[in-house]
C-alpha positions in Angstrom: 41.7 -177.9 131.3 42.4 -181.6 132.0 45.0 -182.7 134.5 47.7 -183.2 131.9 51.3 -182.5 132.7 54.7 -182.8 131.0 58.1 -182.9 132.7 60.9 -180.7 131.7 64.3 -179.7 133.0 65.6 -176.1 133.6 68.1 -175.5 130.8 71.4 -173.8 131.5 73.0 -174.7 128.1 72.3 -171.9 125.6 73.4 -170.9 122.1 75.1 -173.3 119.8 75.9 -175.7 122.6 72.2 -177.0 122.5 73.3 -179.3 119.7 74.8 -181.5 122.4 71.4 -181.6 124.1 69.8 -182.8 120.9 72.4 -185.5 120.4 71.5 -186.8 123.9 67.8 -187.0 123.1 66.7 -183.7 124.5 64.8 -180.8 122.8 65.5 -177.2 123.9 62.6 -174.9 124.5 61.4 -171.8 126.1 58.4 -170.8 128.3 57.2 -167.3 127.7 54.1 -165.2 127.8 52.1 -162.8 130.1 51.9 -165.3 133.0 55.7 -165.5 133.5 57.9 -162.7 134.6 60.8 -163.7 132.3 61.5 -166.3 129.7 62.3 -169.7 131.1 64.7 -172.0 129.1 63.9 -175.7 129.4 64.8 -179.0 127.9 62.2 -181.8 127.1 62.9 -185.4 126.5 62.2 -185.9 122.7 60.4 -189.2 123.0 58.2 -188.1 125.8 57.4 -184.9 123.9 56.6 -186.8 120.7 54.1 -189.0 122.5 52.5 -186.1 124.2 52.3 -183.9 121.1 50.8 -186.7 118.9 48.1 -187.2 121.5 47.3 -183.7 122.6 48.4 -181.4 119.8 48.9 -177.6 120.2 45.5 -176.5 121.4 45.5 -178.3 124.8 46.3 -176.4 128.0 48.5 -178.4 130.3 51.0 -178.0 133.1 54.7 -178.0 132.3 56.8 -178.9 135.4 60.5 -178.4 136.0 62.6 -178.4 139.2 61.6 -175.3 141.1 58.7 -174.3 138.9 55.6 -175.2 136.9 53.3 -173.3 134.5 50.1 -173.8 132.6 51.1 -173.6 128.9 50.1 -174.2 125.3 52.5 -175.6 122.7 52.8 -172.5 120.5 55.4 -173.6 118.0 57.4 -176.7 117.2 60.5 -176.1 114.9 61.4 -179.3 113.1 64.5 -180.6 111.3 63.8 -180.1 107.6 65.1 -183.6 106.7 64.3 -185.9 109.6 61.3 -183.8 110.9 62.4 -184.3 114.5 61.6 -181.4 116.9 64.6 -179.2 117.4 63.0 -176.3 119.4 59.7 -175.8 121.2 57.9 -172.6 122.3 55.6 -173.0 125.2 53.2 -170.1 125.6 52.1 -169.2 129.2 48.8 -167.3 129.1 47.0 -165.4 131.8 44.2 -167.8 132.7 41.7 -164.9 133.2 42.3 -163.4 129.8 40.9 -164.4 126.4 43.4 -166.0 124.0 43.2 -167.1 120.4 44.1 -170.6 119.4 43.9 -172.8 116.3 41.8 -175.9 117.0 41.8 -179.1 114.8 38.5 -180.2 113.2 37.8 -184.0 113.2 35.0 -185.3 111.0 32.8 -188.1 112.2 29.8 -190.2 111.1 30.1 -189.9 107.3 27.0 -191.4 105.8 27.9 -194.6 103.8 25.0 -193.9 101.4 26.1 -190.4 100.6 26.6 -189.5 96.9 29.9 -188.2 95.7 33.3 -187.8 97.3 33.8 -186.1 100.7 36.3 -183.3 100.6 37.6 -181.6 103.8 38.6 -178.1 102.9 39.5 -176.9 106.4 41.3 -179.1 109.0 41.3 -176.4 111.7 39.7 -173.1 112.7 40.8 -170.2 114.9 38.8 -169.6 118.1 38.9 -167.3 121.0 38.2 -168.2 124.7 39.6 -168.3 128.1 42.6 -170.7 128.2 40.9 -173.4 130.2 38.0 -173.4 127.8 40.0 -173.9 124.5 39.0 -177.4 123.2 41.5 -180.0 122.4 39.7 -180.5 119.1 36.2 -180.0 117.6 34.4 -183.2 116.7 32.1 -182.5 113.7 29.1 -184.7 112.7 28.8 -184.8 108.9 26.0 -187.4 108.7 23.8 -184.8 107.2 25.9 -184.5 104.0 24.1 -186.8 101.6 24.1 -185.3 98.1 26.6 -183.8 95.8 26.8 -180.1 96.6 25.9 -180.5 100.3 28.4 -178.6 102.5 29.2 -177.8 106.1 30.4 -174.3 106.8 32.0 -172.7 109.9 28.7 -171.1 110.8 27.2 -174.6 111.1 29.6 -175.8 113.8 28.6 -176.3 117.4 31.1 -174.8 119.8 31.5 -175.3 123.6 30.1 -172.6 125.8 32.4 -169.6 126.1 34.2 -170.4 122.8 33.7 -168.0 119.8 34.9 -168.4 116.2 37.5 -166.1 114.7 37.6 -167.8 111.3 35.1 -166.4 108.7 31.7 -167.9 109.2 31.2 -168.6 105.5 34.3 -170.7 105.1 33.5 -174.3 103.9 34.7 -177.0 106.2 33.6 -180.1 104.2 31.5 -180.8 101.1 30.4 -183.6 98.8 31.7 -183.3 95.3 31.1 -185.3 92.1 33.1 -188.6 92.0 36.4 -188.3 90.3 35.7 -191.5 88.3 32.5 -190.0 86.9 34.3 -186.8 86.0 37.0 -188.7 84.2 34.4 -190.7 82.3 32.6 -187.5 81.2 35.8 -185.9 80.1 36.7 -189.0 78.1 33.3 -189.0 76.4 33.6 -185.3 75.6 37.0 -185.9 74.0 35.6 -188.8 72.0 32.8 -186.6 70.7 35.2 -183.9 69.7 37.7 -186.1 68.0 37.0 -187.2 64.4 36.3 -190.9 63.7 38.8 -192.9 61.8 36.5 -193.0 58.8 36.0 -189.2 58.9 39.7 -188.7 59.2 40.3 -190.9 56.3 37.7 -189.1 54.2 39.3 -185.7 55.0 42.7 -187.0 53.9 41.5 -188.0 50.4 
């Protein structure tokens, strides 16, 4: 785990009254999990949380600090407003640091070969892994420079994982592959339609 931390405030406002917190720029949340004796209600500044979440995502272990307490947590769930997409509630999961946990980790593709044929398609943007909390990676950086020809693919089994991290996602799942260019497919379909359609002269002959 890196030395990341995020500040919170111990929350005393509960129930429907949390709407006032949101109007003031706060986001209600809870800290729960096997590492805490009881659920801790907290409030996070929305702008600070947005910046943190955009940078670190949900698979990064960090320290959440509030007056009178602190805890190593993951961001387990972020509920969003269906219209504005602002966070309206956050679940912080506090794991036991000596026990294996499962987490979903983003996959980031790098080094696409500029001379590769076809179009690159990313079929999976994340995978599920299992590891001790401090070992869960923030993201997995994937080298796809070996994808060169249409039909080439990279599967979960091909991924290199940090020591102590095992994959839960099925090994045969395709992460990325090169497919035929859409423009070529459209041209082929147009040619097939032209071959199947009668010419103007043939149509005129059939009409007489």
